[in-house]
N, C-alpha and C positions, 0 to 999 in steps of 0.2 A: 686179708691179702687178696689182691685183685686176681681174677682168673686170667689164664693165658688167653690172649685174644685170638679168635678165628677171624682172619682178614681175607676177604675176597679181593683179588687183584684182577682187573679186567680192562682190556682196551676196548673202547666203544666209540662209534661214530656219534656225531651230534644228533642224528635222528634215532639213536638208541639201538643200533645193531652191533653185535659182537662177532659176527661172521657175515660174509656176503651170501647171496642166494646160492643154493645147491651145494651146501657144505656136506662132504662125504669123504670116504677113504680115497686118497689120491688127490683130493681137492679139499683138504681139511678146513681151510679158512673161507671156502666158498669163492665165487667169482668176485674179484676185486677186494676180498677181505684181507689180503696181505698188507694193504695200505694201512690197516689199523696198527701194524707193528713196525712201521718205518722208524719210529722213535727209538727202537732197540738198536739201530745203527750207532747210536751214541752210548750204548750201555757200558762201554769200557772207558768213557770219558770221565773227567773229574767234575763235570757239570751236573745239573739237576737230573737229567735222565740217567746218568751213571749212578748218582746217589740213590734214586728210586730203585733201579735195578739191583744195586748192592743190598738194599734193605730186603727186597723180595728174595734174594739169594741167601740171606742170612736167617731165613725162617727155619724152624726146627722140625717141622713135619708138614705133610701135604694131605689135604682132603680133596678128592676128585670125584666127579660124577662118572658113572660107568661109560657113558657115551664119549666123554672127553678122554678118559683113560684108553679106550679102544682106538679113537681117532689119532691119539698120540703114539699108537703102536706100543701101548703099555710102558712107554719110556724105557723099553728093554729092561725093566725091573729096577731102574735107578733114575729117579727124577733129577736128583742132584746130590752128589757127595754122600749117597747112602741114606739120606733122610727117609724115615718111614712114610709109606704111601698108604693112605686109607681111602678105599674106594666105596662110595655109596652105590648100591644097586638094588633093583626091585626083587631079584632072586639070585640065589647062589647055587651053582651046579657043583656038587662035591668033586666031580672029576676035573673041574677047571681050577688048576692051581696057578695063582698069579705069580709072576716072576719076582725075584729079588725080595725086597722088603714089603711088597704090596700085600694088602689083606682086604678081603671083601666084607662089607657090612650091609645089613638090611635095616638095622636099628640106628636111626640118626643120632640119638642121644649117646648111645654106646660108642659110636664112631667119633663123635666130638670129644667125649671124655678121654678115650684112648689116645686121640691125636694130641690133646692138650698135655696129657701125661708124658707122651713121647717127646714133645717139643721142649719141655722144661720151662725155662724162663724166656724162650724165644716165641714169637708169634707162629701161628699155623697158617700156611698159605692155602687158600681155597681156590680150586679150579673148576670152572664149568657152571653154566646157568642152572642146570638141574640140581647140582649139589648146593649152590647158593640158595635156591628157592626152598629146598628141603630144610636146610639149616636155619634159614630165616623163619620159616613156619614153625619150627620146633623151638624157637627162642635161643638158638645157639650161635648164630652169626653175630659177631660183635662190631665189625668194621667193614666198610665197603670202600675200596680204593679204585677209583675209575681213572683210567688214562684216556682223557677225552681228546679225540682226534678231530681236527677241523675239516671234516668231510661229511657229506650226506651220501650214504650208500644206496638209499632208496628201496632197500629190501634185504632180506636175509634172516638171520636168527637173532631174536631179541634177547636181552638179558632177563627182563621180566615181562612176561606176556600179560595182556589185559585180564586174563582169567586167573591171575595170581590170587586174587581173593580179598583184597582189602588195602587199607592205607597203613603204611609203616613210616613213622617219623625218623628222620635222619638229621644229625647235627654236623655241620661242616667243622672239622677240626684242623684241616690243613689244606692249603692250596699252593702248589708250586708250578711255575710256568717254565717248562722245558722247551727245547727246540722242537717245534712241530707238535706239541702236546701240552695239555694242562692236566696235572696230576691233582685229583681231588680226593681227599680222604674224609669219609663220613663215619661218625659213630652211630650205630643203630641204637635208637632210644627204645630199650626193651620195655615191654608191657603188652597189653592186648593189641592184636591186629584189629584195626577199625574196619569192620565189614560194611559193605555197601548194602 
């Protein structure tokens, strides 16, 4: 039986940025970073963008990085329809109780296993560059879905920094052209990360 996939969904500029410069509370997407999400204006349509949004909304659990979780104001404890939220973090303060269904993890593999179990037969949605990098390094990230936006932001936060540490092979399994966006889904070819 195939394992429940952990799938990163990420809007990204052609020059590799997932947020504009100076992303912070109050300016979560950075300067001009909101442009990366214009395609969501079609999320309720019956077109390609609506299809992709519906797929992301049908996931059975969420894994988020701590930074993303905090910038999203912890989703007020409910990312969407009560699906469990698993938050990867470097340290857990016992006095910090996350809201709703959210739970903190420092162990990447345990986080992935519990998210898969919670999701059942539905994919797990992965949020955040830090979470994606940690899951990939641990051999737990199965798919990368990039919503490629035809814009050059010129700076900001990258999905994968050059210091990530090696080459990872990806296999394109789907390409959908939506209005103002190309949705690219890659399967992560698991195996050893090729170090430089």
